[in-house]
All heavy atoms as a GROMACS GRO file, in nm:
protein
  586
    1MET      N    1   0.168   1.787   1.325
    1MET     CA    2   0.082   1.738   1.219
    1MET      C    3   0.110   1.591   1.212
    1MET      O    4   0.230   1.554   1.204
    1MET     CB    5   0.122   1.798   1.080
    1MET     CG    6   0.088   1.944   1.087
    1MET     SD    7   0.123   2.022   0.915
    1MET     CE    8  -0.031   2.004   0.847
    2SER      N    9   0.008   1.524   1.204
    2SER     CA   10   0.024   1.377   1.183
    2SER      C   11   0.002   1.337   1.035
    2SER      O   12  -0.070   1.400   0.964
    2SER     CB   13  -0.069   1.292   1.267
    2SER     OG   14  -0.204   1.331   1.222
    3LYS      N   15   0.069   1.228   1.000
    3LYS     CA   16   0.052   1.180   0.860
    3LYS      C   17  -0.082   1.110   0.837
    3LYS      O   18  -0.129   1.050   0.941
    3LYS     CB   19   0.165   1.084   0.814
    3LYS     CG   20   0.299   1.150   0.812
    3LYS     CD   21   0.399   1.050   0.764
    3LYS     CE   22   0.539   1.107   0.759
    3LYS     NZ   23   0.642   1.014   0.713
    4ALA      N   24  -0.138   1.119   0.727
    4ALA     CA   25  -0.260   1.040   0.693
    4ALA      C   26  -0.229   0.899   0.676
    4ALA      O   27  -0.131   0.857   0.638
    4ALA     CB   28  -0.323   1.100   0.566
    5LYS      N   29  -0.324   0.821   0.737
    5LYS     CA   30  -0.307   0.686   0.727
    5LYS      C   31  -0.319   0.629   0.575
    5LYS      O   32  -0.419   0.686   0.512
    5LYS     CB   33  -0.413   0.607   0.806
    5LYS     CG   34  -0.390   0.627   0.964
    5LYS     CD   35  -0.479   0.553   1.049
    5LYS     CE   36  -0.458   0.580   1.188
    5LYS     NZ   37  -0.543   0.487   1.276
    6LYS      N   38  -0.245   0.556   0.538
    6LYS     CA   39  -0.232   0.495   0.407
    6LYS      C   40  -0.259   0.342   0.413
    6LYS      O   41  -0.189   0.279   0.476
    6LYS     CB   42  -0.099   0.524   0.344
    6LYS     CG   43  -0.094   0.503   0.188
    6LYS     CD   44   0.034   0.583   0.147
    6LYS     CE   45   0.136   0.478   0.110
    6LYS     NZ   46   0.256   0.534   0.052
    7SER      N   47  -0.368   0.300   0.328
    7SER     CA   48  -0.381   0.153   0.335
    7SER      C   49  -0.276   0.087   0.232
    7SER      O   50  -0.240   0.141   0.143
    7SER     CB   51  -0.526   0.126   0.291
    7SER     OG   52  -0.546   0.170   0.153
    8ILE      N   53  -0.238  -0.034   0.267
    8ILE     CA   54  -0.142  -0.121   0.202
    8ILE      C   55  -0.210  -0.248   0.163
    8ILE      O   56  -0.271  -0.310   0.246
    8ILE     CB   57  -0.014  -0.140   0.288
    8ILE    CG1   58   0.050  -0.011   0.316
    8ILE    CG2   59   0.080  -0.226   0.209
    8ILE    CD1   60   0.167  -0.034   0.428
    9GLU      N   61  -0.195  -0.278   0.035
    9GLU     CA   62  -0.255  -0.401  -0.004
    9GLU      C   63  -0.155  -0.526   0.001
    9GLU      O   64  -0.045  -0.506  -0.060
    9GLU     CB   65  -0.306  -0.387  -0.154
    9GLU     CG   66  -0.389  -0.496  -0.200
    9GLU     CD   67  -0.440  -0.469  -0.334
    9GLU    OE1   68  -0.478  -0.356  -0.356
    9GLU    OE2   69  -0.451  -0.568  -0.420
   10VAL      N   70  -0.185  -0.621   0.084
   10VAL     CA   71  -0.102  -0.730   0.092
   10VAL      C   72  -0.161  -0.849   0.016
   10VAL      O   73  -0.283  -0.873   0.025
   10VAL     CB   74  -0.089  -0.774   0.245
   10VAL    CG1   75  -0.012  -0.902   0.262
   10VAL    CG2   76  -0.024  -0.660   0.318
   11GLU      N   77  -0.080  -0.911  -0.073
   11GLU     CA   78  -0.128  -1.024  -0.148
   11GLU      C   79  -0.069  -1.162  -0.108
   11GLU      O   80   0.063  -1.158  -0.081
   11GLU     CB   81  -0.093  -1.004  -0.286
   11GLU     CG   82  -0.139  -1.106  -0.391
   11GLU     CD   83  -0.099  -1.082  -0.528
   11GLU    OE1   84  -0.068  -0.965  -0.567
   11GLU    OE2   85  -0.112  -1.172  -0.610
   12ILE      N   86  -0.141  -1.260  -0.079
   12ILE     CA   87  -0.087  -1.387  -0.035
   12ILE      C   88  -0.121  -1.489  -0.150
   12ILE      O   89  -0.250  -1.509  -0.180
   12ILE     CB   90  -0.150  -1.431   0.096
   12ILE    CG1   91  -0.122  -1.333   0.206
   12ILE    CG2   92  -0.107  -1.568   0.132
   12ILE    CD1   93  -0.190  -1.342   0.340
   13THR      N   94  -0.021  -1.547  -0.205
   13THR     CA   95  -0.049  -1.655  -0.307
   13THR      C   96  -0.003  -1.795  -0.252
   13THR      O   97   0.096  -1.792  -0.180
   13THR     CB   98   0.024  -1.619  -0.449
   13THR    OG1   99   0.169  -1.619  -0.415
   13THR    CG2  100  -0.039  -1.492  -0.499
   14GLU      N  101  -0.076  -1.897  -0.289
   14GLU     CA  102  -0.039  -2.030  -0.243
   14GLU      C  103   0.015  -2.106  -0.363
   14GLU      O  104  -0.034  -2.099  -0.475
   14GLU     CB  105  -0.159  -2.098  -0.191
   14GLU     CG  106  -0.214  -2.038  -0.049
   14GLU     CD  107  -0.314  -2.121   0.005
   14GLU    OE1  108  -0.376  -2.223  -0.068
   14GLU    OE2  109  -0.364  -2.085   0.112
   15LYS      N  110   0.126  -2.181  -0.335
   15LYS     CA  111   0.193  -2.255  -0.434
   15LYS      C  112   0.228  -2.392  -0.376
   15LYS      O  113   0.251  -2.401  -0.254
   15LYS     CB  114   0.319  -2.193  -0.476
   15LYS     CG  115   0.304  -2.061  -0.562
   15LYS     CD  116   0.426  -2.015  -0.609
   15LYS     CE  117   0.400  -1.896  -0.707
   15LYS     NZ  118   0.513  -1.839  -0.774
   16LYS      N  119   0.234  -2.495  -0.451
   16LYS     CA  120   0.285  -2.628  -0.401
   16LYS      C  121   0.434  -2.638  -0.403
   16LYS      O  122   0.484  -2.612  -0.507
   16LYS     CB  123   0.207  -2.728  -0.483
   16LYS     CG  124   0.063  -2.753  -0.464
   16LYS     CD  125   0.024  -2.813  -0.341
   16LYS     CE  126  -0.120  -2.827  -0.330
   16LYS     NZ  127  -0.165  -2.882  -0.199
   17ALA      N  128   0.482  -2.676  -0.298
   17ALA     CA  129   0.625  -2.713  -0.285
   17ALA      C  130   0.660  -2.841  -0.339
   17ALA      O  131   0.574  -2.935  -0.371
   17ALA     CB  132   0.681  -2.695  -0.148
   18GLY      N  133   0.782  -2.875  -0.363
   18GLY     CA  134   0.828  -3.009  -0.425
   18GLY      C  135   0.788  -3.122  -0.338
   18GLY      O  136   0.768  -3.229  -0.392
   19ASN      N  137   0.774  -3.098  -0.208
   19ASN     CA  138   0.736  -3.211  -0.117
   19ASN      C  139   0.574  -3.230  -0.107
   19ASN      O  140   0.536  -3.307  -0.024
   19ASN     CB  141   0.792  -3.191   0.012
   19ASN     CG  142   0.765  -3.060   0.076
   19ASN    OD1  143   0.680  -2.986   0.020
   19ASN    ND2  144   0.816  -3.042   0.199
   20GLY      N  145   0.502  -3.154  -0.188
   20GLY     CA  146   0.362  -3.160  -0.184
   20GLY      C  147   0.290  -3.074  -0.085
   20GLY      O  148   0.168  -3.066  -0.080
   21LYS      N  149   0.364  -2.997   0.003
   21LYS     CA  150   0.308  -2.909   0.097
   21LYS      C  151   0.288  -2.775   0.034
   21LYS      O  152   0.343  -2.729  -0.061
   21LYS     CB  153   0.402  -2.887   0.218
   21LYS     CG  154   0.420  -3.022   0.291
   21LYS     CD  155   0.493  -3.002   0.420
   21LYS     CE  156   0.504  -3.132   0.498
   21LYS     NZ  157   0.559  -3.120   0.631
   22THR      N  158   0.190  -2.700   0.094
   22THR     CA  159   0.152  -2.568   0.050
   22THR      C  160   0.233  -2.459   0.098
   22THR      O  161   0.264  -2.464   0.234
   22THR     CB  162   0.010  -2.532   0.076
   22THR    OG1  163  -0.073  -2.644   0.016
   22THR    CG2  164  -0.039  -2.410   0.025
   23VAL      N  165   0.291  -2.364   0.029
   23VAL     CA  166   0.365  -2.255   0.070
   23VAL      C  167   0.298  -2.132   0.030
   23VAL      O  168   0.247  -2.113  -0.085
   23VAL     CB  169   0.512  -2.246   0.000
   23VAL    CG1  170   0.593  -2.127   0.037
   23VAL    CG2  171   0.595  -2.384   0.031
   24SER      N  172   0.273  -2.048   0.130
   24SER     CA  173   0.203  -1.924   0.100
   24SER      C  174   0.311  -1.811   0.080
   24SER      O  175   0.382  -1.775   0.183
   24SER     CB  176   0.114  -1.882   0.220
   24SER     OG  177   0.019  -1.983   0.228
   25GLU      N  178   0.307  -1.745  -0.030
   25GLU     CA  179   0.410  -1.634  -0.057
   25GLU      C  180   0.337  -1.495  -0.032
   25GLU      O  181   0.222  -1.481  -0.067
   25GLU     CB  182   0.453  -1.643  -0.201
   25GLU     CG  183   0.534  -1.768  -0.226
   25GLU     CD  184   0.586  -1.777  -0.369
   25GLU    OE1  185   0.545  -1.698  -0.461
   25GLU    OE2  186   0.693  -1.845  -0.395
   26VAL      N  187   0.408  -1.410   0.029
   26VAL     CA  188   0.355  -1.289   0.067
   26VAL      C  189   0.412  -1.161  -0.022
   26VAL      O  190   0.542  -1.152  -0.023
   26VAL     CB  191   0.366  -1.253   0.214
   26VAL    CG1  192   0.299  -1.120   0.263
   26VAL    CG2  193   0.305  -1.367   0.296
   27TYR      N  194   0.332  -1.080  -0.067
   27TYR     CA  195   0.371  -0.957  -0.148
   27TYR      C  196   0.306  -0.834  -0.106
   27TYR      O  197   0.181  -0.839  -0.069
   27TYR     CB  198   0.335  -0.987  -0.302
   27TYR     CG  199   0.415  -1.099  -0.361
   27TYR    CD1  200   0.361  -1.235  -0.356
   27TYR    CD2  201   0.526  -1.078  -0.431
   27TYR    CE1  202   0.414  -1.331  -0.436
   27TYR    CE2  203   0.593  -1.187  -0.489
   27TYR     CZ  204   0.542  -1.321  -0.477
   27TYR     OH  205   0.609  -1.420  -0.550
   28ILE      N  206   0.380  -0.721  -0.118
   28ILE     CA  207   0.314  -0.590  -0.102
   28ILE      C  208   0.345  -0.528  -0.241
   28ILE      O  209   0.461  -0.500  -0.272
   28ILE     CB  210   0.375  -0.513   0.012
   28ILE    CG1  211   0.328  -0.566   0.143
   28ILE    CG2  212   0.330  -0.370  -0.005
   28ILE    CD1  213   0.375  -0.493   0.257
   29GLY      N  214   0.248  -0.509  -0.312
   29GLY     CA  215   0.264  -0.459  -0.462
   29GLY      C  216   0.324  -0.582  -0.534
   29GLY      O  217   0.287  -0.686  -0.533
   30LYS      N  218   0.443  -0.543  -0.592
   30LYS     CA  219   0.519  -0.649  -0.666
   30LYS      C  220   0.637  -0.694  -0.590
   30LYS      O  221   0.719  -0.776  -0.630
   30LYS     CB  222   0.565  -0.587  -0.799
   30LYS     CG  223   0.442  -0.566  -0.902
   30LYS     CD  224   0.503  -0.521  -1.028
   30LYS     CE  225   0.386  -0.513  -1.124
   30LYS     NZ  226   0.429  -0.469  -1.257
   31GLN      N  227   0.662  -0.635  -0.466
   31GLN     CA  228   0.773  -0.670  -0.385
   31GLN      C  229   0.743  -0.802  -0.302
   31GLN      O  230   0.641  -0.805  -0.212
   31GLN     CB  231   0.812  -0.558  -0.294
   31GLN     CG  232   0.931  -0.586  -0.216
   31GLN     CD  233   0.998  -0.452  -0.150
   31GLN    OE1  234   0.932  -0.352  -0.161
   31GLN    NE2  235   1.116  -0.465  -0.090
   32PHE      N  236   0.834  -0.908  -0.305
   32PHE     CA  237   0.831  -1.018  -0.238
   32PHE      C  238   0.874  -1.000  -0.096
   32PHE      O  239   0.989  -0.958  -0.070
   32PHE     CB  240   0.902  -1.134  -0.306
   32PHE     CG  241   0.912  -1.258  -0.237
   32PHE    CD1  242   0.793  -1.345  -0.229
   32PHE    CD2  243   1.029  -1.308  -0.174
   32PHE    CE1  244   0.797  -1.463  -0.161
   32PHE    CE2  245   1.036  -1.431  -0.122
   32PHE     CZ  246   0.916  -1.499  -0.102
   33LEU      N  247   0.800  -1.035   0.006
   33LEU     CA  248   0.827  -1.017   0.131
   33LEU      C  249   0.888  -1.146   0.203
   33LEU      O  250   0.983  -1.148   0.277
   33LEU     CB  251   0.719  -0.974   0.234
   33LEU     CG  252   0.642  -0.848   0.197
   33LEU    CD1  253   0.543  -0.812   0.302
   33LEU    CD2  254   0.742  -0.735   0.191
   34GLY      N  255   0.838  -1.268   0.164
   34GLY     CA  256   0.882  -1.391   0.210
   34GLY      C  257   0.772  -1.484   0.200
   34GLY      O  258   0.670  -1.475   0.126
   35ASN      N  259   0.776  -1.609   0.267
   35ASN     CA  260   0.672  -1.704   0.270
   35ASN      C  261   0.658  -1.763   0.401
   35ASN      O  262   0.735  -1.747   0.492
   35ASN     CB  263   0.705  -1.809   0.155
   35ASN     CG  264   0.837  -1.885   0.173
   35ASN    OD1  265   0.854  -1.935   0.284
   35ASN    ND2  266   0.919  -1.907   0.085
   36VAL      N  267   0.542  -1.832   0.419
   36VAL     CA  268   0.503  -1.904   0.536
   36VAL      C  269   0.454  -2.036   0.500
   36VAL      O  270   0.385  -2.056   0.406
   36VAL     CB  271   0.400  -1.833   0.619
   36VAL    CG1  272   0.343  -1.916   0.748
   36VAL    CG2  273   0.432  -1.689   0.650
   37ARG      N  274   0.513  -2.145   0.566
   37ARG     CA  275   0.458  -2.279   0.537
   37ARG      C  276   0.455  -2.359   0.658
   37ARG      O  277   0.527  -2.330   0.761
   37ARG     CB  278   0.562  -2.343   0.442
   37ARG     CG  279   0.700  -2.378   0.495
   37ARG     CD  280   0.783  -2.451   0.384
   37ARG     NE  281   0.910  -2.492   0.446
   37ARG     CZ  282   1.015  -2.426   0.437
   37ARG    NH1  283   1.019  -2.304   0.387
   37ARG    NH2  284   1.136  -2.460   0.492
   38GLU      N  285   0.369  -2.460   0.668
   38GLU     CA  286   0.345  -2.549   0.772
   38GLU      C  287   0.458  -2.666   0.774
   38GLU      O  288   0.468  -2.712   0.674
   38GLU     CB  289   0.213  -2.606   0.769
   38GLU     CG  290   0.175  -2.678   0.896
   38GLU     CD  291   0.029  -2.720   0.918
   38GLU    OE1  292  -0.049  -2.698   0.817
   38GLU    OE2  293   0.000  -2.780   1.017
   39ASP      N  294   0.510  -2.681   0.888
   39ASP     CA  295   0.613  -2.787   0.896
   39ASP      C  296   0.604  -2.859   1.031
   39ASP      O  297   0.638  -2.818   1.126
   39ASP     CB  298   0.759  -2.720   0.902
   39ASP     CG  299   0.879  -2.805   0.890
   39ASP    OD1  300   0.860  -2.912   0.820
   39ASP    OD2  301   0.976  -2.773   0.949
   40ASP      N  302   0.544  -2.986   1.013
   40ASP     CA  303   0.524  -3.073   1.130
   40ASP      C  304   0.446  -2.990   1.240
   40ASP      O  305   0.486  -2.984   1.353
   40ASP     CB  306   0.662  -3.115   1.182
   40ASP     CG  307   0.732  -3.204   1.083
   40ASP    OD1  308   0.668  -3.275   1.013
   40ASP    OD2  309   0.858  -3.203   1.091
   41ASN      N  310   0.319  -2.956   1.212
   41ASN     CA  311   0.230  -2.896   1.305
   41ASN      C  312   0.272  -2.751   1.349
   41ASN      O  313   0.222  -2.704   1.452
   41ASN     CB  314   0.181  -2.976   1.414
   41ASN     CG  315   0.114  -3.107   1.362
   41ASN    OD1  316   0.039  -3.095   1.264
   41ASN    ND2  317   0.130  -3.225   1.433
   42LYS      N  318   0.390  -2.702   1.303
   42LYS     CA  319   0.437  -2.570   1.338
   42LYS      C  320   0.448  -2.492   1.209
   42LYS      O  321   0.437  -2.547   1.090
   42LYS     CB  322   0.559  -2.573   1.421
   42LYS     CG  323   0.557  -2.642   1.539
   42LYS     CD  324   0.678  -2.598   1.630
   42LYS     CE  325   0.655  -2.665   1.768
   42LYS     NZ  326   0.744  -2.609   1.864
   43PHE      N  327   0.473  -2.372   1.212
   43PHE     CA  328   0.494  -2.289   1.093
   43PHE      C  329   0.630  -2.237   1.080
   43PHE      O  330   0.690  -2.199   1.182
   43PHE     CB  331   0.384  -2.169   1.092
   43PHE     CG  332   0.242  -2.219   1.085
   43PHE    CD1  333   0.173  -2.264   1.192
   43PHE    CD2  334   0.192  -2.240   0.954
   43PHE    CE1  335   0.040  -2.303   1.172
   43PHE    CE2  336   0.058  -2.284   0.948
   43PHE     CZ  337  -0.014  -2.314   1.046
   44LEU      N  338   0.670  -2.228   0.960
   44LEU     CA  339   0.824  -2.171   0.932
   44LEU      C  340   0.798  -2.058   0.840
   44LEU      O  341   0.736  -2.067   0.746
   44LEU     CB  342   0.891  -2.286   0.872
   44LEU     CG  343   1.042  -2.252   0.841
   44LEU    CD1  344   1.105  -2.231   0.975
   44LEU    CD2  345   1.116  -2.369   0.770
   45MET      N  346   0.858  -1.939   0.884
   45MET     CA  347   0.844  -1.825   0.803
   45MET      C  348   1.002  -1.794   0.741
   45MET      O  349   1.097  -1.805   0.821
   45MET     CB  350   0.811  -1.697   0.903
   45MET     CG  351   0.815  -1.570   0.832
   45MET     SD  352   0.820  -1.427   0.959
   45MET     CE  353   0.982  -1.435   1.005
   46THR      N  354   1.002  -1.766   0.618
   46THR     CA  355   1.120  -1.737   0.545
   46THR      C  356   1.114  -1.597   0.497
   46THR      O  357   1.020  -1.575   0.406
   46THR     CB  358   1.157  -1.840   0.446
   46THR    OG1  359   1.149  -1.970   0.503
   46THR    CG2  360   1.286  -1.828   0.385
   47THR      N  361   1.210  -1.517   0.524
   47THR     CA  362   1.205  -1.380   0.467
   47THR      C  363   1.267  -1.379   0.324
   47THR      O  364   1.319  -1.476   0.275
   47THR     CB  365   1.287  -1.272   0.550
   47THR    OG1  366   1.432  -1.314   0.552
   47THR    CG2  367   1.247  -1.280   0.702
   48ALA      N  368   1.249  -1.270   0.261
   48ALA     CA  369   1.313  -1.251   0.125
   48ALA      C  370   1.454  -1.261   0.125
   48ALA      O  371   1.528  -1.290   0.027
   48ALA     CB  372   1.278  -1.122   0.060
   49LYS      N  373   1.530  -1.234   0.241
   49LYS     CA  374   1.670  -1.245   0.255
   49LYS      C  375   1.706  -1.393   0.290
   49LYS      O  376   1.816  -1.420   0.334
   49LYS     CB  377   1.722  -1.154   0.364
   49LYS     CG  378   1.702  -1.013   0.321
   49LYS     CD  379   1.739  -0.920   0.418
   49LYS     CE  380   1.706  -0.771   0.389
   49LYS     NZ  381   1.746  -0.685   0.498
   50ASN      N  382   1.623  -1.492   0.285
   50ASN     CA  383   1.637  -1.633   0.318
   50ASN      C  384   1.667  -1.664   0.462
   50ASN      O  385   1.747  -1.746   0.501
   50ASN     CB  386   1.747  -1.703   0.228
   50ASN     CG  387   1.693  -1.719   0.090
   50ASN    OD1  388   1.570  -1.747   0.075
   50ASN    ND2  389   1.778  -1.706  -0.012
   51GLU      N  390   1.614  -1.572   0.549
   51GLU     CA  391   1.622  -1.591   0.697
   51GLU      C  392   1.502  -1.664   0.739
   51GLU      O  393   1.392  -1.630   0.719
   51GLU     CB  394   1.640  -1.461   0.773
   51GLU     CG  395   1.764  -1.385   0.730
   51GLU     CD  396   1.761  -1.247   0.797
   51GLU    OE1  397   1.653  -1.188   0.807
   51GLU    OE2  398   1.859  -1.196   0.821
   52SER      N  399   1.524  -1.782   0.817
   52SER     CA  400   1.394  -1.850   0.852
   52SER      C  401   1.376  -1.852   1.000
   52SER      O  402   1.482  -1.849   1.092
   52SER     CB  403   1.427  -2.002   0.815
   52SER     OG  404   1.439  -2.022   0.679
   53PHE      N  405   1.257  -1.847   1.041
   53PHE     CA  406   1.212  -1.840   1.173
   53PHE      C  407   1.089  -1.932   1.206
   53PHE      O  408   1.008  -1.930   1.121
   53PHE     CB  409   1.178  -1.690   1.221
   53PHE     CG  410   1.284  -1.598   1.197
   53PHE    CD1  411   1.290  -1.521   1.082
   53PHE    CD2  412   1.381  -1.586   1.300
   53PHE    CE1  413   1.388  -1.429   1.063
   53PHE    CE2  414   1.480  -1.488   1.269
   53PHE     CZ  415   1.496  -1.404   1.149
   54LYS      N  416   1.083  -1.990   1.322
   54LYS     CA  417   0.966  -2.071   1.356
   54LYS      C  418   0.861  -1.971   1.425
   54LYS      O  419   0.914  -1.884   1.511
   54LYS     CB  420   0.997  -2.189   1.466
   54LYS     CG  421   1.087  -2.295   1.395
   54LYS     CD  422   1.108  -2.399   1.492
   54LYS     CE  423   1.185  -2.504   1.419
   54LYS     NZ  424   1.224  -2.630   1.516
   55VAL      N  425   0.738  -1.979   1.379
   55VAL     CA  426   0.635  -1.898   1.445
   55VAL      C  427   0.515  -1.998   1.486
   55VAL      O  428   0.509  -2.124   1.444
   55VAL     CB  429   0.579  -1.804   1.348
   55VAL    CG1  430   0.682  -1.691   1.317
   55VAL    CG2  431   0.546  -1.870   1.209
   56ASN      N  432   0.428  -1.947   1.573
   56ASN     CA  433   0.336  -2.033   1.628
   56ASN      C  434   0.205  -2.051   1.538
   56ASN      O  435   0.134  -2.158   1.554
   56ASN     CB  436   0.279  -1.980   1.763
   56ASN     CG  437   0.396  -1.990   1.862
   56ASN    OD1  438   0.469  -2.095   1.863
   56ASN    ND2  439   0.406  -1.886   1.939
   57SER      N  440   0.180  -1.952   1.454
   57SER     CA  441   0.060  -1.963   1.370
   57SER      C  442   0.092  -1.895   1.235
   57SER      O  443   0.182  -1.819   1.211
   57SER     CB  444  -0.054  -1.894   1.434
   57SER     OG  445  -0.037  -1.760   1.433
   58PHE      N  446   0.008  -1.927   1.131
   58PHE     CA  447   0.006  -1.864   1.009
   58PHE      C  448  -0.002  -1.716   1.014
   58PHE      O  449   0.084  -1.640   0.946
   58PHE     CB  450  -0.103  -1.928   0.916
   58PHE     CG  451  -0.110  -1.862   0.779
   58PHE    CD1  452  -0.024  -1.909   0.678
   58PHE    CD2  453  -0.196  -1.768   0.751
   58PHE    CE1  454  -0.024  -1.854   0.553
   58PHE    CE2  455  -0.203  -1.705   0.620
   58PHE     CZ  456  -0.103  -1.757   0.518
   59ASP      N  457  -0.103  -1.669   1.101
   59ASP     CA  458  -0.111  -1.521   1.111
   59ASP      C  459   0.012  -1.449   1.168
   59ASP      O  460   0.040  -1.346   1.123
   59ASP     CB  461  -0.236  -1.491   1.194
   59ASP     CG  462  -0.377  -1.527   1.124
   59ASP    OD1  463  -0.367  -1.536   1.001
   59ASP    OD2  464  -0.469  -1.553   1.203
   60GLU      N  465   0.066  -1.522   1.255
   60GLU     CA  466   0.191  -1.457   1.316
   60GLU      C  467   0.302  -1.458   1.214
   60GLU      O  468   0.371  -1.349   1.219
   60GLU     CB  469   0.226  -1.545   1.434
   60GLU     CG  470   0.364  -1.488   1.513
   60GLU     CD  471   0.409  -1.578   1.628
   60GLU    OE1  472   0.342  -1.673   1.659
   60GLU    OE2  473   0.514  -1.537   1.679
   61GLY      N  474   0.313  -1.549   1.134
   61GLY     CA  475   0.417  -1.543   1.028
   61GLY      C  476   0.392  -1.425   0.931
   61GLY      O  477   0.486  -1.354   0.897
   62ILE      N  478   0.265  -1.408   0.883
   62ILE     CA  479   0.227  -1.295   0.802
   62ILE      C  480   0.268  -1.162   0.875
   62ILE      O  481   0.330  -1.077   0.815
   62ILE     CB  482   0.087  -1.299   0.769
   62ILE    CG1  483   0.040  -1.434   0.693
   62ILE    CG2  484   0.044  -1.178   0.684
   62ILE    CD1  485   0.127  -1.439   0.570
   63GLN      N  486   0.229  -1.154   1.004
   63GLN     CA  487   0.258  -1.027   1.085
   63GLN      C  488   0.398  -0.996   1.092
   63GLN      O  489   0.447  -0.874   1.073
   63GLN     CB  490   0.195  -1.035   1.218
   63GLN     CG  491   0.043  -1.024   1.211
   63GLN     CD  492  -0.024  -1.045   1.357
   63GLN    OE1  493   0.052  -1.062   1.446
   63GLN    NE2  494  -0.150  -1.037   1.365
   64GLU      N  495   0.476  -1.100   1.111
   64GLU     CA  496   0.621  -1.085   1.122
   64GLU      C  497   0.694  -1.039   0.988
   64GLU      O  498   0.782  -0.952   0.988
   64GLU     CB  499   0.700  -1.211   1.172
   64GLU     CG  500   0.654  -1.235   1.324
   64GLU     CD  501   0.708  -1.131   1.413
   64GLU    OE1  502   0.806  -1.075   1.398
   64GLU    OE2  503   0.628  -1.107   1.515
   65LEU      N  504   0.638  -1.101   0.878
   65LEU     CA  505   0.688  -1.053   0.746
   65LEU      C  506   0.657  -0.904   0.721
   65LEU      O  507   0.748  -0.832   0.674
   65LEU     CB  508   0.630  -1.139   0.646
   65LEU     CG  509   0.684  -1.283   0.629
   65LEU    CD1  510   0.610  -1.363   0.523
   65LEU    CD2  511   0.838  -1.283   0.591
   66ILE      N  512   0.532  -0.869   0.753
   66ILE     CA  513   0.505  -0.719   0.741
   66ILE      C  514   0.587  -0.627   0.827
   66ILE      O  515   0.630  -0.524   0.797
   66ILE     CB  516   0.353  -0.709   0.758
   66ILE    CG1  517   0.274  -0.781   0.653
   66ILE    CG2  518   0.314  -0.559   0.753
   66ILE    CD1  519   0.125  -0.790   0.669
   67LYS      N  520   0.601  -0.666   0.948
   67LYS     CA  521   0.697  -0.594   1.047
   67LYS      C  522   0.832  -0.578   0.983
   67LYS      O  523   0.890  -0.471   0.997
   67LYS     CB  524   0.693  -0.657   1.185
   67LYS     CG  525   0.574  -0.638   1.266
   67LYS     CD  526   0.594  -0.719   1.406
   67LYS     CE  527   0.472  -0.720   1.481
   67LYS     NZ  528   0.505  -0.800   1.612
   68GLU      N  529   0.886  -0.690   0.948
   68GLU     CA  530   1.024  -0.697   0.876
   68GLU      C  531   1.032  -0.592   0.764
   68GLU      O  532   1.128  -0.515   0.760
   68GLU     CB  533   1.070  -0.827   0.833
   68GLU     CG  534   1.197  -0.842   0.772
   68GLU     CD  535   1.311  -0.838   0.880
   68GLU    OE1  536   1.284  -0.866   1.005
   68GLU    OE2  537   1.424  -0.816   0.836
   69PHE      N  538   0.934  -0.599   0.680
   69PHE     CA  539   0.920  -0.513   0.568
   69PHE      C  540   0.928  -0.359   0.614
   69PHE      O  541   0.997  -0.270   0.571
   69PHE     CB  542   0.796  -0.534   0.481
   69PHE     CG  543   0.767  -0.431   0.368
   69PHE    CD1  544   0.846  -0.442   0.258
   69PHE    CD2  545   0.676  -0.338   0.386
   69PHE    CE1  546   0.835  -0.345   0.148
   69PHE    CE2  547   0.661  -0.249   0.282
   69PHE     CZ  548   0.738  -0.255   0.171
   70HIS      N  549   0.848  -0.328   0.713
   70HIS     CA  550   0.837  -0.186   0.766
   70HIS      C  551   0.956  -0.139   0.834
   70HIS      O  552   0.981  -0.025   0.835
   70HIS     CB  553   0.711  -0.167   0.840
   70HIS     CG  554   0.586  -0.170   0.761
   70HIS    ND1  555   0.545  -0.053   0.681
   70HIS    CD2  556   0.486  -0.251   0.747
   70HIS    CE1  557   0.432  -0.083   0.618
   70HIS    NE2  558   0.391  -0.199   0.656
   71LEU      N  559   1.030  -0.224   0.888
   71LEU     CA  560   1.145  -0.198   0.959
   71LEU      C  561   1.248  -0.136   0.865
   71LEU      O  562   1.339  -0.057   0.896
   71LEU     CB  563   1.210  -0.312   1.047
   71LEU     CG  564   1.140  -0.338   1.176
   71LEU    CD1  565   1.203  -0.464   1.228
   71LEU    CD2  566   1.152  -0.233   1.272
   72HIS      N  567   1.250  -0.179   0.739
   72HIS     CA  568   1.357  -0.147   0.645
   72HIS      C  569   1.316  -0.060   0.541
   72HIS      O  570   1.386  -0.028   0.442
   72HIS     CB  571   1.410  -0.293   0.579
   72HIS     CG  572   1.478  -0.376   0.679
   72HIS    ND1  573   1.591  -0.336   0.748
   72HIS    CD2  574   1.430  -0.485   0.730
   72HIS    CE1  575   1.623  -0.428   0.828
   72HIS    NE2  576   1.529  -0.526   0.834
   73HIS      N  577   1.189  -0.002   0.562
   73HIS     CA  578   1.137   0.102   0.461
   73HIS      C  579   1.088   0.221   0.536
   73HIS      O  580   1.048   0.222   0.637
   73HIS     CB  581   1.022   0.043   0.372
   73HIS     CG  582   1.079  -0.048   0.273
   73HIS    ND1  583   1.101  -0.179   0.291
   73HIS    CD2  584   1.106  -0.025   0.146
   73HIS    CE1  585   1.148  -0.224   0.185
   73HIS    NE2  586   1.148  -0.142   0.099
   0.00000   0.00000   0.00000
């Protein structure tokens, strides 16, 4: 028997950082997954555990945050 597919609602909110750049915060429900921000034409993803990684695109950063979330749940 396979499990039924369950849809998950991902929320992305944008906030201004102290340096004037935009930071996109990613949530599933009320749980904070991390954020993605542009840094000198590249993107930097930071998890909820304050681990930072460079990614090639905004979409890749979002995907990696969701993968990280699912690995630990």
